[in-house]
C-alpha positions in Angstrom: -39.4 -67.6 39.0 -42.5 -65.9 40.4 -42.7 -62.1 40.1 -45.4 -60.4 42.1 -46.2 -56.9 43.3 -44.0 -54.0 42.0 -40.9 -55.3 40.2 -38.1 -53.5 38.5 -36.1 -55.1 35.7 -32.7 -53.4 36.0 -29.8 -53.3 33.6 -26.8 -51.0 34.3 -29.0 -48.2 35.6 -32.0 -49.0 33.3 -35.3 -49.6 35.0 -38.3 -51.0 33.1 -41.1 -50.5 35.6 -43.7 -53.2 35.9 -46.3 -52.9 38.6 -48.6 -55.7 39.8 -47.1 -58.4 37.6 -47.7 -62.0 38.5 -45.8 -64.2 36.1 -44.2 -67.6 36.4 -41.4 -68.0 33.8 -37.8 -69.0 33.5 -35.6 -66.0 32.7 -32.2 -67.7 33.0 -29.6 -66.1 30.8 -31.1 -62.6 30.5 -28.3 -61.2 32.6 -25.7 -63.6 31.5 -22.6 -62.7 29.5 -23.0 -62.3 25.8 -21.2 -64.7 23.5 -19.2 -63.5 20.5 -21.6 -65.1 18.0 -25.3 -64.3 17.7 -27.3 -67.4 17.0 -30.3 -67.3 14.7 -33.5 -68.0 16.4 -35.1 -71.3 15.2 -37.6 -70.6 12.5 -39.9 -72.3 10.1 -39.2 -72.4 6.3 -40.0 -69.2 4.4 -43.1 -71.0 3.0 -44.6 -71.6 6.4 -44.7 -69.0 9.1 -44.5 -70.4 12.6 -47.3 -69.9 15.1 -46.7 -67.1 17.5 -46.1 -69.2 20.6 -43.4 -71.3 18.8 -41.8 -68.2 17.4 -41.7 -66.5 20.8 -40.3 -69.6 22.6 -37.6 -70.1 19.9 -36.6 -66.4 20.0 -36.3 -66.4 23.8 -34.3 -69.5 23.7 -31.9 -67.9 21.3 -31.8 -64.7 23.5 -30.8 -66.8 26.5 -27.7 -68.1 24.7 -26.3 -64.6 24.1 -27.4 -62.6 27.1 -28.9 -59.1 27.4 -26.5 -57.2 25.3 -27.1 -59.2 22.1 -30.8 -60.2 22.5 -32.0 -57.1 20.7 -30.1 -58.2 17.5 -31.4 -61.8 17.9 -35.0 -60.6 18.2 -34.7 -58.3 15.2 -33.2 -61.1 13.2 -36.0 -63.4 14.3 -38.6 -60.9 13.2 -37.7 -61.8 9.6 -39.3 -65.2 10.2 -41.9 -64.2 12.7 -45.5 -65.5 13.0 -48.0 -64.0 10.6 -49.4 -61.7 13.3 -46.3 -59.5 12.8 -47.0 -57.2 9.8 -45.4 -58.4 6.6 -43.6 -55.1 6.0 -41.9 -55.4 9.3 -40.8 -59.0 8.7 -39.5 -58.0 5.3 -37.6 -55.1 6.6 -36.1 -57.2 9.4 -34.8 -59.6 6.7 -33.6 -56.8 4.5 -31.3 -55.3 7.1 -29.5 -58.5 7.9 -25.8 -58.1 7.1 -26.0 -54.3 7.0 -23.3 -52.7 9.1 -24.5 -49.0 9.2 -26.7 -48.6 12.2 -28.3 -45.5 10.8 -29.3 -47.3 7.6 -30.6 -50.3 9.5 -32.7 -48.1 11.8 -34.1 -46.1 8.8 -35.3 -49.2 7.0 -36.8 -51.0 10.1 -38.2 -47.8 11.6 -40.0 -46.9 8.3 -41.6 -50.3 8.1 -42.7 -50.3 11.7 -44.1 -46.7 11.3 -46.1 -47.8 8.2 -47.5 -50.8 10.0 -48.6 -48.7 13.0 -50.2 -46.0 10.8 -51.1 -42.4 11.4 -49.6 -40.9 14.5 -46.5 -43.0 14.5 -44.1 -41.0 12.3 -40.4 -42.0 12.0 -38.2 -39.2 10.6 -34.9 -39.5 12.5 -33.1 -42.9 12.8 -31.0 -41.6 15.7 -33.8 -40.0 17.7 -34.9 -41.3 21.1 -38.4 -42.6 21.8 -39.8 -39.7 23.8 -41.2 -37.6 21.0 -42.8 -40.5 19.0 -44.3 -41.9 22.2 -46.4 -38.8 22.6 -48.3 -39.4 19.4 -47.9 -43.1 19.1 -48.9 -44.6 22.5 -48.5 -48.2 23.4 -51.8 -50.2 23.2 -53.9 -50.9 26.3 -52.4 -54.0 27.9 -54.0 -56.7 30.1 -53.9 -56.3 33.8 -51.5 -59.2 34.1 -48.9 -57.2 32.1 -48.9 -53.5 33.2 -45.8 -52.7 31.2 -45.0 -49.1 30.9 -42.1 -46.8 29.9 -41.5 -43.7 31.9 -39.8 -40.6 30.5 -36.3 -41.7 31.6 -36.7 -45.1 29.9 -38.0 -43.4 26.7 -35.0 -41.2 26.6 -32.7 -44.3 26.8 -34.6 -46.1 24.0 -34.3 -45.5 20.3 -37.4 -44.4 18.4 -36.9 -47.4 16.1 -36.9 -49.8 19.0 -40.0 -48.2 20.5 -41.9 -48.6 17.3 -40.8 -52.3 17.1 -42.0 -52.8 20.6 -45.3 -51.1 19.7 -45.7 -53.4 16.7 -45.0 -56.5 18.6 -47.4 -55.5 21.4 -50.2 -54.6 19.1 -49.7 -57.6 16.9 -49.5 -60.2 19.7 -52.6 -58.7 21.4 -54.6 -59.7 18.3 -56.0 -63.1 19.0 -54.9 -63.0 22.6 -51.4 -64.0 21.8 -49.5 -61.8 24.3 -49.0 -64.7 26.6 -46.5 -65.1 29.4 -43.5 -65.9 27.2 -44.3 -63.0 24.8 -44.4 -60.6 27.8 -40.9 -61.6 28.8 -39.7 -61.3 25.2 -40.9 -57.7 25.2 -39.1 -57.0 28.5 -35.9 -58.6 27.3 -36.0 -56.7 24.0 -36.6 -53.4 25.9 -33.7 -53.8 28.3 -31.3 -54.9 25.5 -32.4 -52.0 23.3 -31.6 -49.6 26.0 -28.2 -51.0 26.6 -27.5 -51.0 22.8 -28.5 -47.3 22.6 -26.3 -46.5 25.6 -23.3 -48.1 24.0 -24.0 -46.4 20.6 -24.2 -42.9 22.3 -21.0 -43.6 24.2 -19.1 -44.6 21.0 -20.5 -41.5 19.3 -19.2 -39.3 22.2 -15.7 -40.8 22.0 -15.6 -40.3 18.2 -16.5 -36.6 18.6 -13.7 -35.8 21.1 
């Protein structure tokens, strides 16, 4: 599909605003129903990290199989075997949390690793916090004009701090060596939408339990 001018990527009320985008990419499956099983993204053996293009393409292919609800989990799982541009501590943390059931513990480990990779100004203290506070001291990097991705206050409130930090890591890492290509841009969009839906569902479950 070709996306040009001002475009909104919706998802049950979510709106990731992207202005002036001109991309040609297949996004079949992003709004499809999720399957019960989450497939692992194809990855290279542990001894040989894939190149970033191959990793992104494989991760997006796996995302398309599960739909928007589960693509966050697929992407996080794929980070464990990501290309070497993704910081080692983030890849290690993504592998460490596989199989963990407690979302707070998972967020604490992954968020701490992403915070350390991003450095000063990107603290991570509350695994359950939204992204608004951390975004004020840990801005997203300057992006190319072909990908004017931004998160407004409403989107930040619907995004977990841990997911914001992961997005920031992926953006900064893939920008190195000019690797934030078209497919990678769509991977960021898919992850953002799925992460917002995941947080919405988590908060709804928490409200039901508190009644």
